[in-house]
C-alpha positions in Angstrom: 108.5 178.9 161.7 108.3 181.6 159.0 106.5 184.8 159.3 104.2 183.9 156.2 102.9 180.4 157.2 101.5 178.2 154.2 98.1 176.7 153.9 99.2 173.7 155.9 99.9 175.7 159.1 96.2 176.8 159.5 95.3 174.2 162.4 98.4 175.0 164.4 97.7 178.7 164.2 94.0 178.2 165.1 95.1 176.7 168.3 97.5 179.2 169.3 94.6 181.8 168.5 92.4 179.7 171.0 95.0 179.6 173.6 95.6 183.4 173.3 91.9 184.1 173.4 91.5 182.1 176.7 94.5 183.8 178.1 93.1 187.1 177.3 89.6 186.3 178.7 91.1 185.3 182.1 93.4 188.4 182.2 90.1 190.6 181.5 88.4 188.8 184.3 91.4 189.4 186.7 91.6 193.0 185.7 87.8 193.4 186.2 88.1 191.9 189.7 90.9 194.4 190.5 89.0 197.4 189.1 86.1 196.6 191.3 88.4 196.5 194.1 89.1 200.2 193.4 92.5 200.4 192.0 93.2 202.0 188.7 96.9 201.2 188.8 96.0 197.5 189.0 93.9 197.7 185.8 96.7 199.3 184.0 99.1 196.8 185.1 96.8 193.9 184.0 96.3 195.7 180.6 100.0 196.0 180.2 100.5 192.4 181.2 98.0 191.5 178.8 99.4 193.3 175.9 103.1 191.9 176.8 101.5 188.4 176.7 99.7 189.2 173.5 103.1 190.5 171.9 105.0 187.3 173.2 102.5 185.1 171.6 103.7 183.8 168.2 102.1 185.9 165.3 100.3 183.7 162.6 100.4 184.9 159.0 99.6 188.6 158.7 97.0 188.7 161.4 96.3 191.8 163.4 97.0 191.6 167.3 93.8 190.8 169.2 94.3 193.6 171.8 94.8 197.2 171.1 98.7 198.4 171.2 100.3 200.5 173.8 99.7 203.7 172.0 96.1 203.1 171.5 93.5 204.9 173.9 91.3 202.9 176.1 87.8 204.2 176.0 86.5 204.7 179.4 84.0 202.4 181.3 83.8 198.9 181.6 81.1 198.5 179.0 83.9 198.9 176.3 86.0 196.3 177.7 83.0 193.8 177.8 82.1 194.4 174.3 85.7 194.0 173.2 85.7 190.6 174.8 82.5 189.7 173.0 83.4 190.6 169.5 87.1 189.1 169.6 85.8 185.6 168.6 83.7 186.9 165.8 86.5 188.8 164.3 88.9 185.9 164.5 86.3 183.8 162.7 85.8 186.5 160.0 89.6 186.5 159.6 89.6 182.6 159.2 86.8 182.7 156.6 88.5 185.4 154.6 91.7 183.6 154.7 90.0 180.6 153.4 88.1 182.6 150.8 91.3 184.0 149.7 93.1 180.5 149.4 90.0 179.1 147.7 90.0 182.0 145.1 93.7 181.4 144.5 93.2 177.8 144.0 90.5 178.5 141.6 92.4 180.9 139.6 95.3 178.5 139.3 92.8 175.8 138.2 91.2 178.1 135.7 94.7 179.0 134.5 95.5 175.4 134.1 92.4 174.4 132.4 92.8 177.4 130.1 96.5 176.1 129.0 94.9 172.4 128.5 92.0 174.0 126.3 94.7 175.9 124.3 96.6 172.8 123.6 93.6 170.7 122.9 92.6 173.5 120.3 96.1 173.4 118.6 95.8 169.6 118.4 92.4 169.7 116.9 93.6 172.3 114.4 96.4 170.1 113.4 94.0 167.2 113.2 91.8 169.3 110.9 94.5 170.0 108.8 95.6 166.3 108.6 92.2 165.4 107.6 91.8 168.1 105.2 95.0 166.7 103.5 93.8 163.1 103.6 90.5 164.1 101.9 92.4 165.7 99.2 94.5 162.8 98.7 91.5 160.5 98.8 89.7 162.7 96.2 92.8 162.7 94.0 92.9 158.8 94.1 89.4 158.5 93.4 89.8 160.6 90.5 92.7 158.6 89.2 90.8 155.4 89.9 87.6 156.7 87.7 90.0 157.8 84.8 91.9 154.3 85.1 88.4 152.5 85.0 87.2 154.5 82.0 90.2 153.9 80.1 90.2 150.2 80.8 86.4 149.9 79.8 87.3 152.0 76.4 90.2 149.8 75.7 87.9 146.7 76.3 85.1 147.7 74.2 87.8 148.7 71.4 89.1 145.4 71.6 85.7 143.8 71.6 84.7 146.0 68.7 87.9 144.6 66.9 87.3 141.2 67.5 83.5 141.4 66.3 84.8 143.1 63.0 87.5 140.2 62.4 84.8 137.6 63.4 82.4 139.0 60.9 84.9 139.2 58.2 86.1 135.7 58.7 82.3 134.4 58.8 81.7 136.3 55.5 85.0 134.6 53.9 83.7 131.3 55.5 80.1 131.6 53.7 81.8 132.7 50.6 84.3 129.7 50.7 81.5 127.3 51.4 79.2 128.9 48.6 82.4 128.4 46.3 82.7 124.8 47.4 79.0 124.1 47.1 79.2 125.6 43.5 82.1 123.4 42.6 80.5 120.2 44.1 77.4 121.0 42.1 79.6 121.4 38.9 81.5 118.2 39.5 78.2 116.4 40.1 76.6 117.6 37.0 79.9 116.8 35.1 79.7 113.3 36.5 76.2 112.9 35.7 76.9 114.0 32.0 79.8 111.5 31.8 77.8 108.6 33.5 75.0 108.9 31.0 77.3 109.0 27.8 77.9 105.6 26.6 79.0 104.3 22.9 75.5 103.2 22.3 73.9 106.3 23.3 76.2 109.3 23.5 75.2 112.3 25.6 74.6 115.2 23.0 75.8 117.8 25.5 79.0 116.2 25.8 79.3 115.7 21.9 77.8 118.8 20.4 79.1 117.6 16.9 76.4 115.0 17.0 73.5 117.5 17.3 71.8 118.9 14.2 72.6 122.5 13.5 69.3 124.0 14.5 69.4 122.1 17.7 73.2 123.0 18.3 72.3 126.6 17.8 69.5 126.4 20.5 71.8 124.9 22.9 74.7 127.2 22.1 73.7 129.7 24.9 74.0 127.7 28.2 77.1 129.1 29.6 77.2 126.6 32.5 77.5 123.6 30.2 80.0 125.3 28.1 82.4 126.3 31.1 82.2 122.6 32.4 82.7 120.8 29.0 84.8 123.5 27.3 87.8 120.8 27.2 85.9 118.2 25.7 84.3 120.3 23.1 87.7 121.7 22.0 88.8 118.0 21.6 86.2 117.5 19.1 85.8 120.6 17.3 88.5 119.7 14.8 86.0 117.3 13.3 83.3 119.7 12.9 82.6 121.9 9.9 82.1 126.0 10.7 78.6 126.7 11.1 77.2 129.9 9.6 76.8 132.5 12.3 73.6 134.2 12.2 73.7 137.9 13.4 70.8 139.1 15.3 70.1 142.8 16.3 69.9 144.0 20.1 68.9 147.1 21.7 69.3 147.8 25.3 66.1 148.6 27.3 67.0 151.6 29.4 64.7 150.8 32.2 66.0 147.2 32.6 69.6 148.0 32.4 69.2 150.8 35.1 67.5 148.4 37.3 70.5 145.8 36.6 73.1 148.5 37.4 71.4 149.3 40.6 71.5 145.7 41.4 74.9 145.2 40.4 76.2 147.9 42.9 74.9 145.6 45.7 74.1 142.3 44.7 71.8 140.2 46.6 69.2 137.5 46.1 66.4 139.4 48.2 63.1 139.9 46.1 63.1 143.5 47.6 65.0 145.1 44.9 63.3 146.1 41.5 65.6 144.2 39.5 64.7 140.5 41.0 61.1 141.5 41.7 60.7 142.0 37.9 62.2 138.8 37.1 60.4 136.8 39.6 56.8 138.3 38.5 57.7 137.9 34.5 59.9 134.9 34.3 60.6 132.7 37.4 57.1 132.7 39.0 55.3 131.6 35.5 58.3 129.3 34.7 57.7 127.3 38.1 54.0 127.4 38.2 52.9 123.9 37.7 49.5 122.1 38.1 50.6 120.8 41.6 50.7 124.1 43.4 52.2 122.6 46.8 54.9 120.8 45.2 55.6 123.8 42.8 56.2 126.0 46.1 58.5 123.4 47.2 60.3 123.3 43.9 60.9 127.1 43.9 61.9 127.4 47.3 64.6 124.6 46.9 65.8 126.3 43.6 66.1 129.6 45.7 68.2 127.8 48.4 70.4 125.9 45.8 69.2 122.5 47.3 67.5 121.0 44.3 69.1 117.7 42.7 68.1 116.5 39.4 69.4 113.2 38.3 68.5 110.9 35.4 66.6 107.8 35.8 68.1 104.4 34.7 65.4 102.0 32.9 65.8 99.3 36.0 65.7 102.0 38.6 62.7 101.5 41.2 60.9 104.5 42.2 62.1 105.4 45.7 60.4 108.0 48.1 58.9 108.3 51.7 55.6 109.6 50.3 52.9 108.2 48.3 53.3 107.2 44.8 50.7 109.5 43.6 52.7 112.4 44.8 56.0 111.1 43.5 54.6 110.1 40.2 56.6 107.5 38.2 58.4 106.8 35.0 55.2 106.9 33.2 53.6 110.1 35.2 54.9 113.5 36.0 54.7 114.5 39.6 54.5 118.3 38.8 51.9 118.2 35.9 50.2 115.3 36.9 50.1 114.2 33.1 50.9 110.8 31.6 54.6 111.3 30.4 57.9 109.5 30.0 59.7 110.8 32.9 63.6 110.6 32.2 64.7 112.4 35.4 63.7 112.9 38.8 64.4 115.6 41.2 65.2 115.4 45.2 64.3 118.6 47.4 67.1 119.1 50.0 68.0 116.2 52.0 64.4 114.8 52.3 65.1 111.5 50.3 62.0 111.8 48.4 62.2 111.6 44.7 59.8 113.1 42.1 59.7 112.0 38.5 59.5 114.8 36.1 58.7 115.2 32.3 61.1 116.7 30.0 59.2 119.9 29.7 59.2 120.4 33.5 62.9 119.5 33.5 63.4 122.2 31.0 61.5 124.8 32.9 63.4 124.0 36.2 66.9 123.9 34.6 66.2 127.2 33.1 65.5 128.8 36.2 68.4 127.1 37.9 70.8 128.4 35.2 69.4 132.0 35.9 70.2 131.7 39.6 73.3 130.0 39.1 74.6 133.0 37.0 73.4 135.7 39.4 75.0 133.8 42.5 78.5 134.0 40.4 77.7 137.8 40.1 77.1 138.0 43.7 80.2 136.0 44.9 82.3 138.1 42.4 83.2 135.3 40.1 82.3 137.1 36.8 85.0 139.3 35.5 82.8 141.3 32.7 81.8 144.5 32.4 78.2 145.5 33.2 76.8 145.4 29.5 77.9 142.1 28.5 76.7 140.7 32.2 73.2 142.5 31.4 72.9 140.5 27.9 73.8 137.2 29.6 71.0 137.9 32.1 68.5 138.7 29.1 69.5 135.5 27.3 69.0 133.6 30.7 65.5 135.1 30.8 64.8 134.3 27.3 65.7 130.7 28.0 63.1 130.6 30.8 60.4 132.4 28.7 60.8 129.8 25.8 60.9 126.9 28.5 57.6 128.1 30.0 56.0 128.4 26.6 56.8 124.7 26.0 60.1 124.8 24.0 62.8 122.6 25.0 65.8 120.5 23.3 64.7 116.9 22.1 67.5 115.3 24.0 65.6 116.3 27.4 
């Protein structure tokens, strides 16, 4: 057994100390009896034997001997020996308590040192995790920023594509409307030409197709209808070599500055809306009075059909039976005009749109409607870009068409109507 026993040898040391104490008590009792018998040498002998036994007993740790050594002086009197015997167990217990306290303090120190080491390790790991979290947060923010930029660029590109598609669609729709307008115009021209060809027979030739049959005064009156000239120019040129040249009457013309300025402003952006000053004046001075008939309700329907280019005029054959979905009084008849309500010989009838109802009209009403239709046809040509002329010739053609409307509303019309 080593001189410095560990914590595990404490019970064994305590047992040995207990045996030593019992022996010391026995020796003390024996020495006391010897001293009572009156011999000092015996007491000294007992004391020596006790010290020898104490020295021979195994020492535990760094404990001090229970009895005083040989060099120590013994206090006189038996009272001191009794006191030493009483305090001996108390000192042993104090030593045991102090030893246990020292060992527990050592254990606490080691435990606290271990906990400090673990705390330092945990703090280091926490710092590393904080750095990793900070790095991941920066990466996340960068990814979110890139995602926002990518989303914004995608939306911008999508909006750009939508705008381009809308622009192309608008251009295509505009071209489609123009093409449909041209088709409608050509169909109207073809229909008018077919009507003129059908109504021209050897027994009763159509004077519009054969101007050489007209009188000089009537021929001069019909000279200005540009649409009829364009559709029948080939037929007129074919028969013109048989017609003698007519004397040309020169007329003086002067441009009205106000009317010309209004026409120029309208020509910059042609439109059929009545809001512009050019068309507003013509509506008030020419179109409105020319289409103002006795039957106001039917007159309004005729005006709307003329503006929308849905009015149809066709000649009436002698054997044709009146056709219509409305009452006979509204449609008139071959002997009664539906617009004026007067008994007149009606050689033509009109149909408004696709209604299927025909209205018989007199030659005077037909002349007024035709004059307005010629005006709207020409300004539609200008709006569609089909007229390739300077501003002044177009202005004078518009003035000529206005004159035709003025004459028609005053009751002047060709005899062939």
